[in-house]
MINU-392727 format. One record per atom (N, C-alpha, C, CB): residue number from 1; residue in three letters; atom name; x negated, y negated, z negated. Coordinates in steps of 0.02 Angstrom, whole numbers, plus 50000, padded with zeros to 5 digits. Glycine has a CB too. Example, Ala and Ser with C-alpha at 12.3 -4.5 7.8 and 13.67 -1.06 7.14 Angstrom:
<rs>
<1 "ALA" "N" <49340 50284 49610>>
<1 "ALA" "CA" <49385 50225 49610>>
<1 "ALA" "C" <49340 50165 49610>>
<1 "ALA" "CB" <49435 50224 49548>>
<2 "SER" "N" <49358 50112 49646>>
<2 "SER" "CA" <49316 50053 49643>>
<2 "SER" "C" <49355 49998 49606>>
<2 "SER" "CB" <49296 50030 49714>>
</rs>
This chain:
<rs>
<1 "MET" "N" <49951 50067 50013>>
<1 "MET" "CA" <50013 50009 50014>>
<1 "MET" "C" <49950 49939 49996>>
<1 "MET" "CB" <50096 50026 49931>>
<2 "THR" "N" <49979 49884 50053>>
<2 "THR" "CA" <49925 49824 50036>>
<2 "THR" "C" <49944 49763 49992>>
<2 "THR" "CB" <49903 49791 50102>>
<3 "PRO" "N" <49911 49735 49989>>
<3 "PRO" "CA" <49924 49686 49939>>
<3 "PRO" "C" <49985 49637 49939>>
<3 "PRO" "CB" <49870 49649 49936>>
<4 "ALA" "N" <49999 49630 49990>>
<4 "ALA" "CA" <50063 49583 50039>>
<4 "ALA" "C" <50134 49649 50019>>
<4 "ALA" "CB" <50035 49576 50165>>
<5 "ASP" "N" <50128 49714 50036>>
<5 "ASP" "CA" <50180 49738 50023>>
<5 "ASP" "C" <50191 49749 49955>>
<5 "ASP" "CB" <50186 49785 50056>>
<6 "LEU" "N" <50137 49751 49897>>
<6 "LEU" "CA" <50164 49774 49828>>
<6 "LEU" "C" <50183 49713 49817>>
<6 "LEU" "CB" <50117 49809 49769>>
<7 "ALA" "N" <50147 49636 49829>>
<7 "ALA" "CA" <50173 49574 49822>>
<7 "ALA" "C" <50251 49570 49830>>
<7 "ALA" "CB" <50141 49532 49869>>
<8 "SER" "N" <50280 49585 49897>>
<8 "SER" "CA" <50337 49598 49912>>
<8 "SER" "C" <50400 49624 49887>>
<8 "SER" "CB" <50327 49620 49942>>
<9 "ILE" "N" <50358 49686 49867>>
<9 "ILE" "CA" <50409 49725 49815>>
<9 "ILE" "C" <50421 49690 49743>>
<9 "ILE" "CB" <50377 49801 49799>>
<10 "TYR" "N" <50351 49670 49717>>
<10 "TYR" "CA" <50371 49626 49658>>
<10 "TYR" "C" <50427 49565 49660>>
<10 "TYR" "CB" <50309 49595 49639>>
<11 "ARG" "N" <50418 49547 49720>>
<11 "ARG" "CA" <50457 49489 49724>>
<11 "ARG" "C" <50545 49502 49725>>
<11 "ARG" "CB" <50430 49452 49793>>
<12 "GLN" "N" <50548 49559 49755>>
<12 "GLN" "CA" <50605 49582 49780>>
<12 "GLN" "C" <50647 49612 49690>>
<12 "GLN" "CB" <50584 49650 49851>>
<13 "TYR" "N" <50599 49626 49670>>
<13 "TYR" "CA" <50615 49662 49584>>
<13 "TYR" "C" <50620 49604 49546>>
<13 "TYR" "CB" <50546 49715 49542>>
<14 "ILE" "N" <50601 49545 49560>>
<14 "ILE" "CA" <50613 49450 49521>>
<14 "ILE" "C" <50676 49451 49544>>
<14 "ILE" "CB" <50561 49364 49555>>
<15 "ALA" "N" <50694 49464 49601>>
<15 "ALA" "CA" <50761 49440 49628>>
<15 "ALA" "C" <50805 49483 49629>>
<15 "ALA" "CB" <50761 49417 49690>>
<16 "CYS" "N" <50795 49539 49612>>
<16 "CYS" "CA" <50840 49585 49577>>
<16 "CYS" "C" <50872 49559 49516>>
<16 "CYS" "CB" <50805 49644 49559>>
<17 "LEU" "N" <50819 49544 49460>>
<17 "LEU" "CA" <50822 49529 49414>>
<17 "LEU" "C" <50881 49461 49404>>
<17 "LEU" "CB" <50757 49525 49400>>
<18 "ASN" "N" <50862 49413 49465>>
<18 "ASN" "CA" <50890 49345 49442>>
<18 "ASN" "C" <50965 49351 49475>>
<18 "ASN" "CB" <50842 49274 49472>>
<19 "THR" "N" <50986 49389 49512>>
<19 "THR" "CA" <51060 49408 49537>>
<19 "THR" "C" <51087 49462 49507>>
<19 "THR" "CB" <51064 49423 49609>>
<20 "ARG" "N" <51048 49493 49458>>
<20 "ARG" "CA" <51092 49529 49415>>
<20 "ARG" "C" <51116 49583 49455>>
<20 "ARG" "CB" <51148 49489 49386>>
<21 "ASP" "N" <51077 49623 49501>>
<21 "ASP" "CA" <51089 49663 49544>>
<21 "ASP" "C" <51078 49736 49498>>
<21 "ASP" "CB" <51044 49647 49610>>
<22 "TRP" "N" <51119 49751 49472>>
<22 "TRP" "CA" <51099 49814 49420>>
<22 "TRP" "C" <51091 49867 49456>>
<22 "TRP" "CB" <51151 49834 49365>>
<23 "SER" "N" <51140 49880 49505>>
<23 "SER" "CA" <51152 49943 49561>>
<23 "SER" "C" <51082 49952 49584>>
<23 "SER" "CB" <51207 49926 49634>>
<24 "ASN" "N" <51052 49897 49600>>
<24 "ASN" "CA" <50965 49921 49631>>
<24 "ASN" "C" <50917 49946 49595>>
<24 "ASN" "CB" <50923 49868 49656>>
<25 "LEU" "N" <50919 49891 49522>>
<25 "LEU" "CA" <50866 49899 49469>>
<25 "LEU" "C" <50823 49973 49486>>
<25 "LEU" "CB" <50906 49900 49388>>
<26 "GLY" "N" <50860 50033 49497>>
<26 "GLY" "CA" <50826 50090 49481>>
<26 "GLY" "C" <50783 50090 49551>>
<26 "GLY" "CB" <50876 50159 49463>>
<27 "ARG" "N" <50779 50052 49588>>
<27 "ARG" "CA" <50727 50048 49664>>
<27 "ARG" "C" <50652 50030 49620>>
<27 "ARG" "CB" <50756 49961 49738>>
<28 "PHE" "N" <50672 49978 49572>>
<28 "PHE" "CA" <50607 49963 49535>>
<28 "PHE" "C" <50585 49990 49471>>
<28 "PHE" "CB" <50606 49901 49524>>
<29 "VAL" "N" <50635 50006 49427>>
<29 "VAL" "CA" <50612 50020 49369>>
<29 "VAL" "C" <50619 50104 49374>>
<29 "VAL" "CB" <50652 49980 49311>>
<30 "HIS" "N" <50566 50144 49354>>
<30 "HIS" "CA" <50571 50228 49349>>
<30 "HIS" "C" <50639 50235 49289>>
<30 "HIS" "CB" <50479 50271 49313>>
<31 "ASP" "N" <50663 50284 49295>>
<31 "ASP" "CA" <50700 50322 49261>>
<31 "ASP" "C" <50706 50328 49181>>
<31 "ASP" "CB" <50686 50372 49285>>
<32 "GLU" "N" <50610 50329 49166>>
<32 "GLU" "CA" <50607 50344 49098>>
<32 "GLU" "C" <50549 50291 49089>>
<32 "GLU" "CB" <50593 50428 49075>>
<33 "VAL" "N" <50561 50232 49108>>
<33 "VAL" "CA" <50526 50177 49095>>
<33 "VAL" "C" <50524 50158 49010>>
<33 "VAL" "CB" <50560 50122 49139>>
<34 "SER" "N" <50471 50135 48975>>
<34 "SER" "CA" <50446 50117 48916>>
<34 "SER" "C" <50457 50034 48901>>
<34 "SER" "CB" <50372 50139 48916>>
<35 "HIS" "N" <50466 50015 48860>>
<35 "HIS" "CA" <50451 49941 48832>>
<35 "HIS" "C" <50431 49949 48770>>
<35 "HIS" "CB" <50509 49891 48831>>
<36 "ASN" "N" <50377 49907 48765>>
<36 "ASN" "CA" <50338 49891 48682>>
<36 "ASN" "C" <50324 49965 48677>>
<36 "ASN" "CB" <50395 49852 48602>>
<37 "GLY" "N" <50301 50024 48733>>
<37 "GLY" "CA" <50277 50088 48696>>
<37 "GLY" "C" <50329 50119 48673>>
<37 "GLY" "CB" <50232 50080 48641>>
<38 "LYS" "N" <50398 50097 48690>>
<38 "LYS" "CA" <50454 50143 48675>>
<38 "LYS" "C" <50503 50161 48727>>
<38 "LYS" "CB" <50490 50116 48624>>
<39 "ARG" "N" <50512 50230 48765>>
<39 "ARG" "CA" <50540 50271 48801>>
<39 "ARG" "C" <50614 50232 48801>>
<39 "ARG" "CB" <50532 50346 48773>>
<40 "ILE" "N" <50633 50186 48844>>
<40 "ILE" "CA" <50717 50171 48844>>
<40 "ILE" "C" <50749 50187 48898>>
<40 "ILE" "CB" <50739 50102 48836>>
<41 "GLY" "N" <50706 50219 48939>>
<41 "GLY" "CA" <50744 50241 49017>>
<41 "GLY" "C" <50780 50192 49034>>
<41 "GLY" "CB" <50795 50305 49021>>
<42 "LEU" "N" <50798 50211 49103>>
<42 "LEU" "CA" <50839 50161 49158>>
<42 "LEU" "C" <50884 50116 49123>>
<42 "LEU" "CB" <50887 50204 49211>>
<43 "ALA" "N" <50932 50165 49100>>
<43 "ALA" "CA" <50995 50128 49074>>
<43 "ALA" "C" <50978 50089 48996>>
<43 "ALA" "CB" <51062 50191 49066>>
<44 "GLY" "N" <50927 50102 48969>>
<44 "GLY" "CA" <50897 50059 48912>>
<44 "GLY" "C" <50886 49994 48933>>
<44 "GLY" "CB" <50831 50083 48885>>
<45 "TYR" "N" <50837 50005 48991>>
<45 "TYR" "CA" <50811 49928 49008>>
<45 "TYR" "C" <50863 49884 49050>>
<45 "TYR" "CB" <50739 49931 49055>>
<46 "ARG" "N" <50910 49912 49072>>
<46 "ARG" "CA" <50966 49883 49118>>
<46 "ARG" "C" <50998 49846 49032>>
<46 "ARG" "CB" <51029 49960 49177>>
<47 "GLN" "N" <51024 49883 49000>>
<47 "GLN" "CA" <51046 49863 48952>>
<47 "GLN" "C" <51020 49809 48903>>
<47 "GLN" "CB" <51054 49909 48930>>
<48 "MET" "N" <50949 49815 48917>>
<48 "MET" "CA" <50906 49753 48873>>
<48 "MET" "C" <50919 49693 48912>>
<48 "MET" "CB" <50816 49763 48866>>
<49 "LEU" "N" <50921 49702 48978>>
<49 "LEU" "CA" <50919 49650 49039>>
<49 "LEU" "C" <51007 49621 49024>>
<49 "LEU" "CB" <50899 49697 49135>>
<50 "GLU" "N" <51056 49661 49013>>
<50 "GLU" "CA" <51113 49623 48999>>
<50 "GLU" "C" <51117 49597 48942>>
<50 "GLU" "CB" <51163 49653 49005>>
<51 "ASN" "N" <51105 49622 48906>>
<51 "ASN" "CA" <51099 49601 48821>>
<51 "ASN" "C" <51070 49518 48831>>
<51 "ASN" "CB" <51027 49662 48765>>
<52 "ASP" "N" <51007 49515 48857>>
<52 "ASP" "CA" <50966 49447 48878>>
<52 "ASP" "C" <51010 49390 48907>>
<52 "ASP" "CB" <50909 49464 48936>>
<53 "TYR" "N" <51025 49419 48970>>
<53 "TYR" "CA" <51080 49378 48996>>
<53 "TYR" "C" <51142 49345 48952>>
<53 "TYR" "CB" <51109 49419 49044>>
<54 "ALA" "N" <51164 49389 48922>>
<54 "ALA" "CA" <51226 49388 48884>>
<54 "ALA" "C" <51200 49321 48832>>
<54 "ALA" "CB" <51247 49473 48842>>
<55 "SER" "N" <51123 49339 48814>>
<55 "SER" "CA" <51118 49283 48759>>
<55 "SER" "C" <51086 49225 48789>>
<55 "SER" "CB" <51077 49304 48695>>
<56 "ILE" "N" <51051 49210 48853>>
<56 "ILE" "CA" <51033 49177 48884>>
<56 "ILE" "C" <51083 49158 48965>>
<56 "ILE" "CB" <50971 49203 48880>>
<57 "PRO" "N" <51120 49129 48974>>
<57 "PRO" "CA" <51172 49124 49008>>
<57 "PRO" "C" <51123 49106 49088>>
<57 "PRO" "CB" <51230 49064 48969>>
<58 "ASP" "N" <51096 49061 49068>>
<58 "ASP" "CA" <51059 49028 49115>>
<58 "ASP" "C" <50985 49054 49137>>
<58 "ASP" "CB" <51056 48964 49091>>
<59 "LEU" "N" <50965 49111 49108>>
<59 "LEU" "CA" <50894 49142 49115>>
<59 "LEU" "C" <50891 49176 49186>>
<59 "LEU" "CB" <50879 49199 49053>>
<60 "HIS" "N" <50836 49136 49198>>
<60 "HIS" "CA" <50802 49143 49278>>
<60 "HIS" "C" <50733 49155 49282>>
<60 "HIS" "CB" <50811 49079 49322>>
<61 "PHE" "N" <50730 49198 49309>>
<61 "PHE" "CA" <50617 49232 49318>>
<61 "PHE" "C" <50595 49196 49379>>
<61 "PHE" "CB" <50592 49349 49345>>
<62 "ASN" "N" <50554 49132 49364>>
<62 "ASN" "CA" <50519 49098 49406>>
<62 "ASN" "C" <50449 49139 49409>>
<62 "ASN" "CB" <50515 49022 49383>>
<63 "ILE" "N" <50423 49144 49464>>
<63 "ILE" "CA" <50341 49175 49466>>
<63 "ILE" "C" <50297 49105 49478>>
<63 "ILE" "CB" <50325 49240 49542>>
<64 "GLU" "N" <50268 49099 49415>>
<64 "GLU" "CA" <50226 49034 49431>>
<64 "GLU" "C" <50142 49064 49467>>
<64 "GLU" "CB" <50214 48984 49342>>
<65 "LEU" "N" <50125 49135 49445>>
<65 "LEU" "CA" <50070 49151 49471>>
<65 "LEU" "C" <50080 49234 49474>>
<65 "LEU" "CB" <50009 49120 49429>>
<66 "LEU" "N" <50047 49235 49531>>
<66 "LEU" "CA" <50053 49309 49555>>
<66 "LEU" "C" <49993 49335 49563>>
<66 "LEU" "CB" <50088 49320 49619>>
<67 "VAL" "N" <49959 49377 49541>>
<67 "VAL" "CA" <49925 49414 49580>>
<67 "VAL" "C" <49921 49487 49594>>
<67 "VAL" "CB" <49882 49399 49567>>
<68 "VAL" "N" <49901 49506 49648>>
<68 "VAL" "CA" <49897 49585 49659>>
<68 "VAL" "C" <49829 49610 49702>>
<68 "VAL" "CB" <49968 49609 49704>>
<69 "GLU" "N" <49805 49678 49654>>
<69 "GLU" "CA" <49757 49701 49685>>
<69 "GLU" "C" <49779 49791 49674>>
<69 "GLU" "CB" <49682 49667 49652>>
<70 "PRO" "N" <49816 49811 49722>>
<70 "PRO" "CA" <49837 49862 49704>>
<70 "PRO" "C" <49782 49933 49682>>
<70 "PRO" "CB" <49879 49870 49756>>
<71 "PRO" "N" <49816 49957 49624>>
<71 "PRO" "CA" <49883 49957 49612>>
<71 "PRO" "C" <49906 49929 49548>>
<71 "PRO" "CB" <49903 50019 49617>>
<72 "TYR" "N" <49878 49862 49542>>
<72 "TYR" "CA" <49910 49822 49499>>
<72 "TYR" "C" <49925 49760 49505>>
<72 "TYR" "CB" <49885 49823 49456>>
<73 "VAL" "N" <49979 49735 49467>>
<73 "VAL" "CA" <50004 49667 49475>>
<73 "VAL" "C" <50005 49625 49430>>
<73 "VAL" "CB" <50058 49664 49494>>
<74 "ALA" "N" <49991 49573 49412>>
<74 "ALA" "CA" <50005 49528 49373>>
<74 "ALA" "C" <50034 49464 49381>>
<74 "ALA" "CB" <49964 49523 49350>>
<75 "SER" "N" <50081 49425 49328>>
<75 "SER" "CA" <50100 49394 49350>>
<75 "SER" "C" <50128 49347 49281>>
<75 "SER" "CB" <50133 49424 49398>>
<76 "ARG" "N" <50135 49273 49308>>
<76 "ARG" "CA" <50149 49239 49246>>
<76 "ARG" "C" <50214 49215 49264>>
<76 "ARG" "CB" <50097 49183 49224>>
<77 "LEU" "N" <50249 49237 49219>>
<77 "LEU" "CA" <50336 49205 49228>>
<77 "LEU" "C" <50351 49149 49197>>
<77 "LEU" "CB" <50395 49251 49198>>
<78 "GLN" "N" <50382 49096 49230>>
<78 "GLN" "CA" <50397 49030 49180>>
<78 "GLN" "C" <50479 49033 49176>>
<78 "GLN" "CB" <50366 48944 49217>>
<79 "PHE" "N" <50495 49001 49126>>
<79 "PHE" "CA" <50575 49014 49093>>
<79 "PHE" "C" <50580 48940 49077>>
<79 "PHE" "CB" <50587 49075 49013>>
<80 "ASP" "N" <50637 48907 49100>>
<80 "ASP" "CA" <50678 48839 49081>>
<80 "ASP" "C" <50755 48854 49053>>
<80 "ASP" "CB" <50685 48789 49154>>
<81 "CYS" "N" <50748 48887 48999>>
<81 "CYS" "CA" <50822 48907 49008>>
<81 "CYS" "C" <50857 48894 48920>>
<81 "CYS" "CB" <50827 49003 49042>>
<82 "SER" "N" <50924 48895 48909>>
<82 "SER" "CA" <50929 48895 48839>>
<82 "SER" "C" <50978 48954 48815>>
<82 "SER" "CB" <50954 48824 48815>>
<83 "PRO" "N" <50964 48982 48760>>
<83 "PRO" "CA" <50987 49034 48734>>
<83 "PRO" "C" <51034 49010 48699>>
<83 "PRO" "CB" <50946 49071 48703>>
<84 "LYS" "N" <51101 49043 48700>>
<84 "LYS" "CA" <51161 49017 48665>>
<84 "LYS" "C" <51155 49022 48599>>
<84 "LYS" "CB" <51221 49049 48682>>
<85 "ALA" "N" <51117 49046 48565>>
<85 "ALA" "CA" <51070 49060 48488>>
<85 "ALA" "C" <51015 49064 48479>>
<85 "ALA" "CB" <51075 49108 48456>>
<86 "ARG" "N" <51009 49104 48416>>
<86 "ARG" "CA" <50930 49142 48403>>
<86 "ARG" "C" <50921 49193 48441>>
<86 "ARG" "CB" <50915 49172 48331>>
<87 "PHE" "N" <50856 49174 48485>>
<87 "PHE" "CA" <50829 49260 48515>>
<87 "PHE" "C" <50749 49267 48507>>
<87 "PHE" "CB" <50847 49273 48615>>
<88 "LEU" "N" <50757 49314 48512>>
<88 "LEU" "CA" <50680 49354 48483>>
<88 "LEU" "C" <50668 49297 48415>>
<88 "LEU" "CB" <50591 49350 48560>>
<89 "GLU" "N" <50712 49287 48362>>
<89 "GLU" "CA" <50688 49258 48297>>
<89 "GLU" "C" <50672 49184 48324>>
<89 "GLU" "CB" <50618 49302 48261>>
<90 "LEU" "N" <50684 49170 48378>>
<90 "LEU" "CA" <50672 49081 48383>>
<90 "LEU" "C" <50744 49035 48383>>
<90 "LEU" "CB" <50628 49058 48468>>
</rs>
């Protein structure tokens, strides 16, 4: 896979999140995904995202910096959003 191909897939993943296209989330996230060292599976990952969007209705993932060197992807995401209440203890 070329760097351009991998970058395109990552951008599609971010677009999937921003459009809340949960039916296509499995194109980008493995069925046995882990988050912070805990296996939550695709269903758990989707639930986590749905909860985030419920807590932060204007949540939008903005790619500020994207570095791709297959098989690695590094990204700095920028957020400008307003949680309805406390979020992540903030």
